[in-house]
N, C-alpha and C positions, 0 to 999 in steps of 0.2 A: 664703823669698821675699825678694827684694830690695826695699827701700823707698828712695824718693828722689823727686826732682822728676819730674813726668809730662813725657814728651817729647810733641811735637806728634802723632807717630804713635800713641802711647798713648792720648792724648786722643781721637783719631779713632776708633780702634778700640772705646774705651769708648762713645763716642757712638753708633756703629752697632750695638753690642750692646744699648744702651738702647733704640733704636728697634725692634730686633726683640723685645725683651722688652715693649715697649709694645702691639706687634701682638698678641702672645700673650696678655698680660693682657686686652686688649680682647675678643679672641675668647672668652676665658674668662668675659667679663662684669664683670671687675674693673676698672671704669673709673678708679677712684681710684688704683690702682697704675699703670695705663696713663698717666694724666695726669701722674703724677709723673715716670715713666721719660722720657716725651716732653719734658717741660719740662727735666729734666736733660740730656737730649741736646741740646736746643736751646741751653742756655747753654754746653756744651763747644763746639758748632759755633761759636757767636758768638765765643767766646775764641780759636778757631783762625784767624780772619780774617786776622790779620796775623802768623801764625806763621811761614810760609814762602812769602811772596808771589812768590818767584822760581823756586819748584819747580813746574813745570807739572803733574807727575804728582800731586803732593800737592793742588795747587788743584783739579785735576779730580776727585780723590776727594771733596774737600769740596763740590764742585758736585753731585756724585751723591748724597752724603748729605743736602744741602739739598733736592734734589728728592724724596727719599723722605720727608723731613719735610714738606714741602709737601703732598704727596700724602696722607699720613696726616692732616694738619689738614683738607685740602679734602675728604676723604671724611666729615668729621665723626666720624671714629673715636673722638673724645674724648667723644662724646655719651653722656648718661646716659639716653637715652630707653629706655623699656620698653613692650613690646607689651601688648595688652589681657590676655593671659594672665599678665602679670607677669614674663615672661622677658626678658633682655637681647636686643637685635636679633640678636646671633650665635646665640642658641639659638632664636628664633622662626623664623629663615630655614631651619631644618632640617627 
């Protein structure tokens, strides 16, 4: 495996993977890992703001990732609420 500085594209791919992990962790009821993954994704996306400002395709990818992050946060998917049964929200809805 090659090691070296992360390119903007690599950071973007890592951020989108972390958002997918966050959704999965949340559905499994592991809100701590979901929160960590979404926080890491958010930091990567913030660091990419000035990476390639003249690359329209890359800027659009960032906008889509930002929308996914905003949707995740707006849904309250980082919530640690549990139902009366003690199950996380993802389990009690089944």
